[in-house]
Legacy VTK file of the C-alpha trace (Angstrom):
# vtk DataFile Version 3.0
C-alpha trace
ASCII
DATASET POLYDATA
POINTS 496 float
-23.239 -1.671 -16.142
-19.834 0.009 -16.440
-17.538 -2.035 -18.663
-13.777 -2.253 -18.638
-13.681 -0.337 -21.904
-15.750 2.476 -20.368
-13.404 2.650 -17.397
-10.378 2.746 -19.706
-11.877 5.538 -21.805
-12.767 7.512 -18.682
-9.308 6.944 -17.213
-7.681 7.803 -20.527
-9.493 11.151 -20.642
-8.427 12.001 -17.109
-4.928 10.686 -17.692
-4.496 12.636 -20.894
-5.406 15.892 -19.167
-3.085 15.129 -16.288
-0.182 14.295 -18.583
-0.747 17.320 -20.802
-0.545 19.570 -17.743
2.420 17.633 -16.375
4.482 18.514 -19.424
4.709 22.071 -18.103
5.751 21.058 -14.595
9.359 21.902 -13.832
11.773 19.404 -12.359
11.428 19.419 -8.555
14.733 20.637 -7.114
13.505 20.103 -3.553
13.970 16.333 -3.911
17.720 16.772 -3.451
17.047 17.858 0.153
15.093 14.702 1.019
18.136 12.643 2.166
19.378 15.570 4.304
15.917 15.890 5.854
15.902 12.191 6.730
19.413 12.486 8.183
18.425 15.419 10.396
15.272 13.603 11.515
17.258 10.480 12.401
19.739 12.554 14.421
16.948 14.181 16.426
15.310 10.802 17.091
18.620 9.178 18.132
19.236 11.999 20.607
15.665 11.628 21.869
16.201 7.871 22.302
19.337 8.621 24.317
17.339 10.951 26.550
14.706 8.256 27.065
17.390 5.652 27.836
19.102 7.930 30.387
15.808 8.736 32.119
14.676 5.127 31.986
17.896 3.790 33.481
17.542 6.242 36.339
13.824 5.795 37.057
12.549 2.377 35.940
12.077 -0.134 38.775
13.104 -3.110 36.607
16.768 -2.354 37.318
18.409 -3.477 40.564
19.882 -0.140 41.554
19.223 3.524 40.835
21.841 5.045 38.556
22.408 8.352 36.769
24.478 7.399 33.716
24.436 10.809 32.001
27.836 11.782 33.391
29.602 8.769 31.869
28.260 9.425 28.348
30.126 12.635 27.572
32.368 10.846 25.067
30.338 7.710 24.365
27.048 9.402 23.410
28.434 11.490 20.500
30.400 8.492 19.204
27.346 6.240 19.362
25.164 8.822 17.583
27.704 9.497 14.837
28.430 5.795 14.418
24.724 5.007 14.184
24.236 7.643 11.473
27.332 6.378 9.630
25.991 2.824 9.573
22.650 4.131 8.280
24.466 5.968 5.504
26.605 2.953 4.564
23.417 0.832 4.507
21.982 3.175 1.826
19.253 4.385 4.178
19.659 7.865 2.654
19.542 6.873 -1.003
16.818 8.931 -2.690
15.419 5.937 -4.595
14.602 4.143 -1.330
12.243 6.849 -0.076
8.502 6.756 -0.497
7.647 3.181 -1.523
8.193 -0.429 -0.538
9.667 -1.965 2.583
13.325 -1.641 1.586
13.727 1.686 3.415
12.435 0.224 6.690
14.522 -2.918 6.272
17.693 -0.881 5.796
16.956 1.269 8.856
16.277 -1.780 11.028
19.356 -3.673 9.810
21.549 -0.603 10.320
20.229 -0.232 13.869
21.048 -3.854 14.683
24.540 -3.420 13.230
25.047 -0.205 15.199
24.014 -2.013 18.393
26.453 -4.846 17.671
29.303 -2.449 16.904
28.591 -0.468 20.070
28.711 -3.582 22.193
31.884 -4.893 20.552
33.566 -1.481 20.714
32.855 -1.038 24.431
34.157 -4.547 25.115
37.411 -4.026 23.181
37.975 -0.567 24.686
37.005 -1.878 28.131
34.529 0.991 28.425
31.924 0.443 31.149
28.739 1.383 29.319
25.573 0.870 31.356
23.858 -2.267 30.117
20.467 -0.826 31.019
21.195 2.287 28.967
22.410 0.138 26.053
19.259 -2.004 26.015
16.874 0.942 26.395
18.701 2.993 23.761
18.385 0.472 20.940
15.042 -0.956 22.107
13.472 2.507 21.892
15.661 3.862 19.090
14.660 1.247 16.524
10.877 1.887 16.696
11.463 5.639 16.926
13.550 5.645 13.736
11.036 3.445 11.917
8.196 5.662 13.118
10.078 8.753 11.974
10.517 7.282 8.501
6.812 6.412 8.456
5.879 10.017 9.279
8.344 11.316 6.674
6.857 8.966 4.082
3.313 10.111 4.900
4.341 13.741 4.449
6.106 12.878 1.195
3.004 11.126 -0.154
0.804 14.044 0.887
3.081 16.529 -0.862
3.167 14.453 -4.032
-0.629 14.159 -4.132
-0.743 17.975 -4.000
1.644 18.197 -6.953
4.915 18.844 -5.115
8.167 16.840 -5.086
7.388 15.392 -8.502
9.807 13.616 -10.838
9.542 14.099 -14.579
9.172 10.707 -16.244
9.560 9.652 -19.857
8.220 6.222 -20.852
9.802 4.282 -23.700
7.933 1.412 -25.302
5.091 0.411 -27.580
1.894 2.427 -27.255
0.045 -0.397 -25.498
2.823 -0.860 -22.946
3.149 2.902 -22.424
-0.575 3.268 -21.720
-0.598 0.294 -19.353
2.326 1.648 -17.359
1.039 5.228 -17.406
-2.321 4.147 -15.994
-0.551 2.475 -13.061
1.637 5.514 -12.399
-1.342 7.852 -12.682
-3.418 5.734 -10.305
-0.647 5.671 -7.691
-0.201 9.441 -7.575
1.612 9.241 -4.219
4.668 7.956 -6.106
5.196 11.412 -7.587
5.887 10.185 -11.130
4.858 13.004 -13.477
4.755 11.518 -16.975
5.718 14.162 -19.530
5.471 11.951 -22.580
6.543 8.803 -24.366
8.987 7.586 -26.975
7.688 4.790 -29.184
9.160 2.645 -31.996
10.014 4.515 -35.188
7.302 2.749 -37.198
4.637 4.277 -34.916
3.776 7.667 -36.422
0.976 8.618 -33.980
1.321 11.933 -32.151
-0.316 10.571 -28.990
-1.065 7.181 -27.452
-4.597 5.882 -26.957
-4.779 7.515 -23.508
-3.540 10.848 -24.838
0.107 10.769 -23.774
2.174 12.849 -26.248
4.756 10.945 -28.263
7.956 13.000 -28.044
10.293 10.875 -30.129
11.184 7.356 -31.207
13.068 4.621 -29.394
16.024 4.807 -31.792
17.136 8.002 -30.044
15.892 7.740 -26.453
18.716 9.770 -24.932
18.016 12.872 -27.026
14.342 12.840 -25.984
15.271 12.464 -22.309
17.661 15.419 -22.474
15.391 17.633 -24.575
12.472 17.263 -22.160
14.549 17.441 -18.960
13.353 14.076 -17.612
14.471 12.792 -14.209
13.598 9.171 -14.930
13.289 6.887 -17.910
10.868 3.985 -17.670
11.696 1.273 -20.194
8.554 -0.716 -21.039
7.929 -3.513 -23.532
8.856 -2.786 -27.140
11.366 -0.049 -26.313
14.731 -1.769 -26.631
15.667 -3.967 -29.570
18.827 -5.491 -28.066
20.938 -5.675 -24.937
23.552 -3.569 -26.728
21.057 -0.719 -27.158
20.032 -1.003 -23.495
23.666 -0.821 -22.390
24.277 2.193 -24.586
21.279 4.012 -23.097
22.629 3.362 -19.594
26.048 4.734 -20.558
24.625 7.859 -22.178
22.374 8.715 -19.217
24.712 7.867 -16.322
26.505 11.237 -16.434
23.202 13.152 -16.382
21.834 11.677 -13.111
18.826 10.210 -14.917
17.420 7.091 -13.275
16.561 4.200 -15.580
13.784 1.811 -14.523
12.963 -1.338 -16.476
9.222 -1.962 -16.132
8.130 -5.453 -17.229
4.404 -6.172 -17.554
4.146 -7.476 -13.995
2.170 -4.708 -12.297
-0.126 -7.181 -10.522
2.611 -9.485 -9.177
4.002 -8.874 -5.690
7.752 -8.616 -5.206
7.681 -11.686 -2.935
6.897 -13.813 -6.012
9.691 -12.343 -8.146
13.301 -13.519 -8.041
16.056 -12.314 -10.381
18.685 -15.002 -11.005
21.602 -14.310 -13.364
22.279 -17.126 -15.815
25.150 -16.771 -18.277
25.210 -13.003 -17.752
21.446 -12.690 -18.342
19.316 -11.436 -15.395
16.423 -13.882 -15.720
13.243 -13.035 -13.820
11.568 -16.031 -12.173
7.902 -15.704 -11.180
6.597 -17.982 -8.435
3.078 -19.454 -8.893
0.090 -17.587 -7.389
-0.237 -18.171 -3.641
-4.016 -18.487 -3.276
-3.724 -22.174 -2.324
-1.793 -21.155 0.808
-4.719 -18.970 1.911
-6.842 -22.081 2.499
-4.350 -23.837 4.778
-4.631 -24.419 8.504
-2.365 -21.517 9.517
-4.672 -18.804 8.172
-7.761 -20.645 9.395
-6.335 -21.017 12.919
-5.404 -17.342 13.034
-8.904 -16.373 11.842
-10.644 -18.522 14.462
-8.513 -17.444 17.429
-8.530 -13.752 16.514
-12.280 -13.707 15.743
-13.098 -15.500 18.999
-11.049 -12.958 20.944
-12.827 -10.077 19.207
-16.256 -11.573 19.938
-15.418 -11.796 23.641
-13.871 -8.311 23.777
-16.604 -6.596 21.747
-19.642 -8.409 23.152
-20.726 -5.369 25.272
-20.503 -3.156 22.157
-22.506 -5.594 20.056
-25.125 -5.903 22.796
-25.496 -2.112 22.967
-25.819 -1.872 19.164
-28.466 -4.598 19.112
-30.468 -2.778 21.786
-30.206 0.541 19.908
-31.459 -0.982 16.643
-34.380 -2.704 18.377
-35.478 0.398 20.260
-35.224 2.596 17.147
-37.972 1.006 15.032
-38.733 -2.394 16.562
-37.503 -4.258 13.477
-35.090 -7.207 13.338
-31.590 -6.646 14.703
-29.690 -8.623 12.103
-29.796 -8.431 8.330
-29.129 -11.746 6.616
-28.186 -11.824 2.956
-27.143 -14.672 0.698
-23.536 -14.244 -0.403
-21.124 -16.381 -2.406
-18.226 -17.794 -0.429
-15.365 -20.185 -1.080
-15.734 -21.865 -4.506
-19.043 -20.022 -4.984
-20.903 -21.820 -2.175
-23.752 -19.682 -0.831
-23.913 -18.726 2.854
-25.937 -16.334 5.000
-23.816 -13.221 5.595
-24.675 -11.445 8.844
-24.810 -7.700 9.462
-26.461 -5.391 11.922
-29.494 -3.954 10.137
-28.753 -0.397 9.030
-31.711 0.158 6.677
-35.465 0.291 6.936
-37.263 -3.032 7.007
-38.449 -2.819 3.352
-35.050 -1.737 1.999
-34.776 -4.597 -0.511
-38.208 -3.837 -1.975
-37.179 -0.216 -2.606
-33.861 -1.101 -4.254
-35.174 -1.408 -7.827
-36.904 1.975 -7.509
-33.690 3.672 -6.366
-31.648 2.047 -9.145
-34.098 3.278 -11.741
-34.079 6.801 -10.296
-30.268 6.857 -10.268
-30.021 5.391 -13.769
-27.800 2.540 -12.525
-28.065 -1.012 -13.785
-24.756 -2.483 -12.642
-23.107 -4.083 -9.660
-21.760 -2.414 -6.513
-24.753 -0.057 -6.291
-24.083 2.464 -3.509
-25.592 5.844 -2.671
-23.892 8.389 -0.438
-27.266 9.634 0.807
-29.351 6.467 0.632
-32.812 7.333 2.043
-33.243 3.766 3.283
-30.461 4.065 5.883
-31.721 4.560 9.442
-30.260 6.996 11.962
-28.424 4.235 13.887
-27.389 2.803 10.526
-25.564 5.955 9.466
-23.409 5.828 12.584
-22.756 2.092 12.296
-21.795 2.338 8.628
-19.435 5.240 9.174
-17.329 3.116 11.564
-18.136 -0.250 9.893
-19.676 -1.484 13.153
-22.548 -3.006 11.156
-20.140 -5.734 10.014
-19.249 -7.000 13.502
-21.722 -9.961 13.310
-19.581 -11.328 10.466
-17.182 -12.458 13.189
-19.606 -15.345 13.639
-19.332 -16.080 9.896
-15.578 -16.292 10.445
-16.033 -18.692 13.364
-18.268 -20.864 11.152
-15.539 -21.011 8.430
-17.756 -19.162 5.958
-15.557 -16.066 5.914
-12.053 -14.949 6.803
-10.876 -11.846 8.608
-9.094 -10.734 5.425
-10.125 -11.570 1.895
-12.069 -10.385 -1.149
-15.406 -8.696 -0.650
-18.240 -11.304 -0.325
-20.224 -11.000 -3.579
-23.918 -11.504 -4.230
-24.893 -14.617 -6.228
-26.301 -12.269 -8.890
-22.867 -10.646 -9.188
-21.170 -14.038 -9.508
-23.526 -14.914 -12.347
-22.077 -11.994 -14.316
-18.417 -12.793 -13.585
-16.006 -13.339 -16.436
-13.231 -15.940 -16.217
-10.851 -13.539 -14.496
-13.301 -12.455 -11.801
-14.125 -16.036 -10.808
-10.587 -16.348 -9.371
-11.677 -14.263 -6.392
-13.801 -17.265 -5.324
-10.636 -19.344 -4.775
-10.373 -17.972 -1.212
-12.850 -17.221 1.553
-14.359 -13.732 1.435
-13.155 -11.373 4.135
-14.517 -8.878 6.626
-11.849 -6.526 5.350
-9.458 -6.558 2.434
-7.530 -4.484 -0.052
-10.821 -3.058 -1.331
-11.672 -1.664 2.133
-8.302 -0.067 2.881
-8.166 1.375 -0.646
-11.438 3.305 -0.749
-14.333 0.850 -0.279
-17.455 2.308 -1.921
-15.440 5.000 -3.699
-13.931 2.305 -5.950
-15.307 1.369 -9.343
-16.262 -2.229 -10.035
-13.133 -2.851 -12.113
-10.868 -1.361 -9.445
-12.423 -3.557 -6.753
-11.988 -6.674 -8.904
-8.366 -5.738 -9.668
-7.547 -5.397 -5.969
-9.278 -8.669 -5.107
-7.423 -10.570 -7.827
-4.120 -9.086 -6.665
-4.877 -10.317 -3.133
-5.790 -13.812 -4.350
-2.673 -14.221 -6.494
-0.247 -12.689 -3.967
-1.606 -13.805 -0.588
0.709 -13.919 2.390
0.227 -13.871 6.159
2.302 -10.714 6.379
-0.020 -9.040 3.853
-3.040 -10.069 5.952
-1.516 -8.493 9.062
-0.696 -5.311 7.126
-4.285 -5.081 5.833
-5.692 -5.569 9.349
-3.433 -2.777 10.590
-4.461 -0.447 7.746
-8.138 -1.273 8.324
-8.050 0.537 11.662
-6.987 3.758 9.935
-9.485 3.301 7.108
-12.363 2.750 9.543
-11.637 5.800 11.684
-11.076 7.928 8.582
-14.428 6.656 7.208
-12.994 6.568 3.674
-15.642 5.341 1.237
-18.012 4.330 4.036
-21.670 4.930 3.191
LINES 1 497
496 0 1 2 3 4 5 6 7 8 9 10 11 12 13 14 15 16 17 18 19 20 21 22 23 24 25 26 27 28 29 30 31 32 33 34 35 36 37 38 39 40 41 42 43 44 45 46 47 48 49 50 51 52 53 54 55 56 57 58 59 60 61 62 63 64 65 66 67 68 69 70 71 72 73 74 75 76 77 78 79 80 81 82 83 84 85 86 87 88 89 90 91 92 93 94 95 96 97 98 99 100 101 102 103 104 105 106 107 108 109 110 111 112 113 114 115 116 117 118 119 120 121 122 123 124 125 126 127 128 129 130 131 132 133 134 135 136 137 138 139 140 141 142 143 144 145 146 147 148 149 150 151 152 153 154 155 156 157 158 159 160 161 162 163 164 165 166 167 168 169 170 171 172 173 174 175 176 177 178 179 180 181 182 183 184 185 186 187 188 189 190 191 192 193 194 195 196 197 198 199 200 201 202 203 204 205 206 207 208 209 210 211 212 213 214 215 216 217 218 219 220 221 222 223 224 225 226 227 228 229 230 231 232 233 234 235 236 237 238 239 240 241 242 243 244 245 246 247 248 249 250 251 252 253 254 255 256 257 258 259 260 261 262 263 264 265 266 267 268 269 270 271 272 273 274 275 276 277 278 279 280 281 282 283 284 285 286 287 288 289 290 291 292 293 294 295 296 297 298 299 300 301 302 303 304 305 306 307 308 309 310 311 312 313 314 315 316 317 318 319 320 321 322 323 324 325 326 327 328 329 330 331 332 333 334 335 336 337 338 339 340 341 342 343 344 345 346 347 348 349 350 351 352 353 354 355 356 357 358 359 360 361 362 363 364 365 366 367 368 369 370 371 372 373 374 375 376 377 378 379 380 381 382 383 384 385 386 387 388 389 390 391 392 393 394 395 396 397 398 399 400 401 402 403 404 405 406 407 408 409 410 411 412 413 414 415 416 417 418 419 420 421 422 423 424 425 426 427 428 429 430 431 432 433 434 435 436 437 438 439 440 441 442 443 444 445 446 447 448 449 450 451 452 453 454 455 456 457 458 459 460 461 462 463 464 465 466 467 468 469 470 471 472 473 474 475 476 477 478 479 480 481 482 483 484 485 486 487 488 489 490 491 492 493 494 495
């Protein structure tokens, strides 16, 4: 069985090599063009939305009369477009730090669009300008999703470029060795962020040349600014153990402000969602308040009602598909259609988890033989070319259609649509105290583990994702995971 220590050592080796090579990577100058690219994209999409609104006002039957409004927009259209872009700029929608991660970018774009719509309406009223109401409604009704979609496409391209080593930012981490390694592992795992760690600065009493994961120590925390300048860093991450006093922190900010170096304070809260964090200033101190874990909310009637209604609708809609799959499995080898397996559910209670059978009838009897041949003795045993999988099974697994019968587990309150992966009782018997927290909620048909790689994940990574879901549950997160599941299924990531 792979232990956490083994995973850390393996990650440390990989991380060390990545960080050693990153030290030679030059600062990415192309990042300065990112706001201009977003501005140009927004302009094109606003003009496209205007074209759609003009055509829609002329052609859609929902309006009382036919009207060609293009002639009356000679002055209004440029003013609306420029005003819209100005509001986006004032709303910080083009700030470089807002690109690439989080929901703040989308929130700013949406809020700016609503403000632009309000200003357009008020301006036309005060100027007594007769702007077509149909054009106005269509413009902002189509413009908002188009702008949000454009930012989503831009973000996807940004992430893709960063994974290929482009558009990187050189990062220096200040803190104790343990905090540096913890933060560096997170940044290395989320390579789409584009944070290229070039090294660390640690307290003066630490004389080691590298941290435990192999990150080079480039200086001490008594002279952070000199290390940042010497190694041409774009960003400074301040972790635990870096700053001795608020005066030193303030001095670091002052020294770096003229050099366009971003400073990020990184507390040890990598597994806490932003919805649970609130910063409240008290006496000039920005105190960080952490709300309790939200797993208790995942057992309430709202989530259960959503699960039941949505699962029932899917059963009705997909019944012809499930009938065809059942017939295919039966005709293939004459064996049973369903595979029933004991799994641990809410609070560890055992239930019969349903799946379409994708393996030969004696698959369980051959499991020990395959484990011995592969030299595996741990949990989450998966083979990319498992000889026990049938021909229909390969197709069903690739699109996760084998899990459709679990909709009936959801209807019986044994599972949820979204939740941690349903574990085997033998796996639960080997859980440590941390892992048992995943039993606080119902297991799910999909979850963070599925949209993040499924079988490609190590055991520790799967547990980490499940615990993050349990501690930070929200209905919005469930909807986001369901949406991402569609992409993960069709991409067949980690499905075997």
